[in-house]
KOLSETI-821780 format. One record per residue (C-alpha): residue in three letters; residue number from 1; z, x, y. Coordinates in steps of 0.2 Angstrom, whole numbers. Each point is the difference from the previous one (the first is absolute). Layout:
BEGIN
   type   seq       Z       X       Y
    ALA   NUM       Z       X       Y
...
This chain:
BEGIN
   type   seq       Z       X       Y
    MET     1       0       0       0
    SER     2      -5       8      17
    ASN     3      12      -2      15
    ALA     4     -12     -14       7
    ASP     5       8     -12     -13
    LYS     6      18       7       1
    THR     7      16      -5       9
    LEU     8      10      14       8
    VAL     9      18      -4       1
    THR    10       9       9      14
    VAL    11      18       4       2
    ALA    12       8       8      15
    THR    13      16       9      -4
    TYR    14      15       9       8
    ASN    15      14       5     -11
    GLU    16      -6     -11     -14
    LEU    17       3      10     -15
    GLU    18      12     -12      -8
    ASN    19     -14     -13       0
    LEU    20     -17       8      -1
    PRO    21      -1       6     -18
    GLN    22       5     -17      -7
    LEU    23     -11      -8      13
    VAL    24     -15      10      -5
    GLU    25       3      -6     -19
    GLU    26       1     -18       4
    ILE    27     -15       0      11
    PHE    28     -11       7     -15
    GLN    29      10     -12     -11
    HIS    30      -7     -15      10
    ALA    31     -16       6       7
    PRO    32      -6      14     -11
    GLU    33     -17       1       8
    VAL    34       6       5      18
    GLU    35       3      17       7
    ILE    36      15       5      11
    LEU    37       1       9      16
    VAL    38      18       6       5
    ILE    39       1       4      19
    ASP    40      16      11       2
    ASP    41       8       5      16
    ASN    42       7      16      -5
    SER    43      14      -8      -9
    PRO    44      15      12      -2
    ASP    45       5      -8     -17
    GLY    46     -15       7      -8
    THR    47     -10     -16      -2
    GLY    48     -16       9       5
    ARG    49       2      14     -13
    TRP    50       3     -13     -14
    CYS    51     -17      -8       6
    ASP    52      -9      17      -1
    ARG    53       7       2     -18
    ARG    54      -6     -17      -5
    ALA    55     -17       2       9
    ALA    56      -3      16      -9
    SER    57       2      -9     -18
    ASP    58      -8     -17       5
    SER    59     -16      -1       9
    ARG    60       4     -18       5
    VAL    61      14       6      12
    HIS    62      -4       8      17
    CYS    63      12       7      13
    MET    64      -1       2      19
    HIS    65      12      11       8
    ARG    66       5      -2      18
    GLU    67      11      13      10
    GLU    68      13     -12       6
    LYS    69       5     -18       1
    LEU    70     -13      -8      11
    GLY    71       3     -19      -4
    LEU    72      -6     -13     -12
    GLY    73     -14      -6      12
    THR    74      -9      17       0
    ALA    75       3       3     -19
    THR    76      -8     -17      -3
    VAL    77     -14       5      11
    ALA    78      -3      17      -9
    ALA    79      -1      -8     -16
    MET    80     -12     -13       5
    ARG    81     -11      14       7
    TRP    82       2      10     -16
    GLY    83      -5     -15     -10
    LEU    84     -15      -3      11
    GLU    85      -6      19      -2
    HIS    86       2      -1     -18
    GLY    87     -10     -15      -3
    TYR    88      12     -13      -8
    LYS    89      -4     -19       1
    TYR    90      19      -5       5
    VAL    91      15       9       8
    LEU    92      16      -8      -5
    ASN    93      16       6       9
    MET    94      17      -4      -8
    ASP    95      18       7       4
    ALA    96       8      13     -11
    ASP    97      17      -7      -3
    PHE    98      -5     -15     -12
    SER    99       2     -13      14
    HIS   100     -19      -3      -5
    HIS   101       1      -1     -19
    PRO   102     -16       7      -9
    ARG   103      -1     -16     -10
    TYR   104      -8      -9      15
    LEU   105     -15      13       0
    PRO   106     -12     -10     -12
    GLU   107       2     -16      12
    LEU   108      -3      10      15
    ILE   109     -16       8      -6
    ALA   110      -7     -16      -9
    GLY   111       4      -9      17
    MET   112     -14      10       8
    GLU   113     -12      -9     -10
    PRO   114       7     -17      -3
    ASP   115      -8     -12     -13
    ASP   116       4     -15      11
    GLY   117      -7       6      17
    PRO   118      -9      13      10
    ALA   119       4      19      -1
    VAL   120      14       6      12
    ASP   121       2      16      10
    VAL   122      18       1       0
    MET   123      12      -7     -14
    ILE   124      19       0       6
    GLY   125      14       0     -13
    SER   126      10     -14       9
    ARG   127      18      -4       1
    TYR   128      -3     -16       9
    VAL   129     -13     -10      -9
    PRO   130       6     -12     -14
    GLY   131       6      10     -14
    GLY   132       5      15      10
    GLY   133      17       5       6
    VAL   134      13      14       3
    GLU   135      15       6     -10
    GLY   136      14      10       6
    TRP   137       0      -4      19
    PRO   138      14      -6      10
    LEU   139      -3     -16      10
    ARG   140      -2      10      16
    ARG   141     -15      10      -6
    HIS   142      -8     -15      -7
    LEU   143       1      -8      17
    MET   144      -6      16       9
    SER   145     -16       1     -12
    ARG   146      -4     -18       2
    ALA   147       2       2      19
    VAL   148     -11      15       1
    ASN   149     -14      -8     -10
    LEU   150       0     -15      11
    TYR   151       0      11      15
    ALA   152     -15      10      -7
    ARG   153      -9     -15      -6
    TRP   154       2      -9      17
    LEU   155      -4      15      12
    LEU   156     -14       7     -10
    GLY   157      -8     -15      -6
    LEU   158       2       5     -19
    ARG   159      -2     -13     -14
    PRO   160       9       9     -15
    LYS   161      18      -6      -3
    ASP   162       6      18      -3
    CYS   163      -6      11      14
    SER   164      13      14      -2
    GLY   165      -1       3     -19
    ALA   166      -9      17      -5
    PHE   167      -6      -6     -18
    ARG   168     -18      -1       3
    CYS   169     -16       3      -7
    HIS   170     -15       3      12
    ARG   171     -19       1      -3
    THR   172      -6      16       6
    ALA   173     -16      -7       7
    LEU   174      12      -8      13
    LEU   175      10      16       2
    ALA   176     -16       9       5
    LYS   177      -2     -12      15
    VAL   178      18       5       7
    ASP   179       2      11      15
    PHE   180      16       8      -7
    ASP   181       2      11      16
    ALA   182       3     -16      10
    ILE   183      16      -4     -10
    ARG   184      16       3       9
    SER   185      13      -4     -13
    ARG   186       8      15      -9
    GLY   187      13     -10      -9
    TYR   188       3     -18      -6
    SER   189     -10      -9      13
    PHE   190     -15       7      -8
    GLN   191       0     -14     -13
    GLU   192      -3     -13      15
    GLU   193     -11      11      10
    ILE   194     -12       4     -14
    LEU   195      -2     -19      -4
    TRP   196      -4      -3      18
    HIS   197     -14      13      -1
    PHE   198      -6      -8     -16
    LYS   199       0     -17       8
    ARG   200     -11       6      14
    LEU   201     -12       7     -12
    GLY   202      -2     -17      -9
    ALA   203       9       4     -16
    ARG   204       5     -13     -13
    PHE   205      18       0      -5
    GLY   206       8      -6     -16
    GLU   207      18      -1      -6
    THR   208       8       1     -17
    PRO   209      19      -3      -3
    ILE   210      12      14      -3
    THR   211      18       2      -2
    PHE   212       6      14      11
    VAL   213      15       9      -6
    ASP   214      11      10      12
    ARG   215       0      19      -4
    GLN   216      13       4     -14
    ARG   217      -1      19       2
    GLY   218      -2      12      15
    ALA   219       2      -5      18
    SER   220      -9     -11      11
    LYS   221     -12       8      14
    ILE   222       1     -12      13
    ASP   223      12       0      15
    SER   224       3     -11      16
    LYS   225     -10      11      11
    GLU   226     -15      -2     -10
    ALA   227       3     -18      -3
    LEU   228      -1      -3      19
    GLY   229     -15      10       2
    ALA   230      -9     -10     -12
    LEU   231       4     -15      10
    TRP   232      -6       7      16
    ILE   233     -17       6      -8
    ILE   234      -2     -17      -8
    PHE   235       3      -8      18
    THR   236     -14      12       8
    LEU   237     -12      -5     -13
    GLY   238       4     -18       4
    LEU   239      -5       3      18
    ARG   240     -16       8      -5
    ASN   241      -4     -17      -8
    LEU   242       1      -8      17
    LEU   243      -6      14      12
    PRO   244     -17       9       1
    TRP   245       7      18      -4
């Protein structure tokens, strides 16, 4: 099978040695036909070194090393560009901490060419469609996530129910049209911003239900400063929907 028929699963990592080995095994268990790209931001725990060892013995695994922690948004853009350069059909992004379980990979990939409707450009693993949900969150985090999604959908004119989740499969024919240099987000607002760019390109979206499970091992990478920055970027993009600039 050539890359033109393959899906590239991309995983951005920083100190994910506790999770990555098992994650790789489970990805191949549920979707043996995919290849994996790990984008590691010089993890001091040895995540990148483990990836190099695995890649040396398994041609389905690829590693990209960056010199420092540069943010989830820039890692995702780097992964999308790599997938484009190497000619994959789809680029599928997921988290490294099992919040996005590999058992959903077949549904995400199959959803790109549904039997009961037209092909889509972006298939989202969604917490907020019937059948989806979240496990392990306190009420405050549930409310914050719902509020951010409502805020983004309203300001940016987005139709998906889950605009902040990172579990997504993308058609590379769509990614080839994106001006990645115009993306401002380095962190978590990237998820909303890239959907806004896709919408402006006329992308067709789909959603399939997932249960998001809060990380069990390792530490969360988001902080209050980044969360506030994300809200500001979404607000400025919303202004661009109204103003000719």
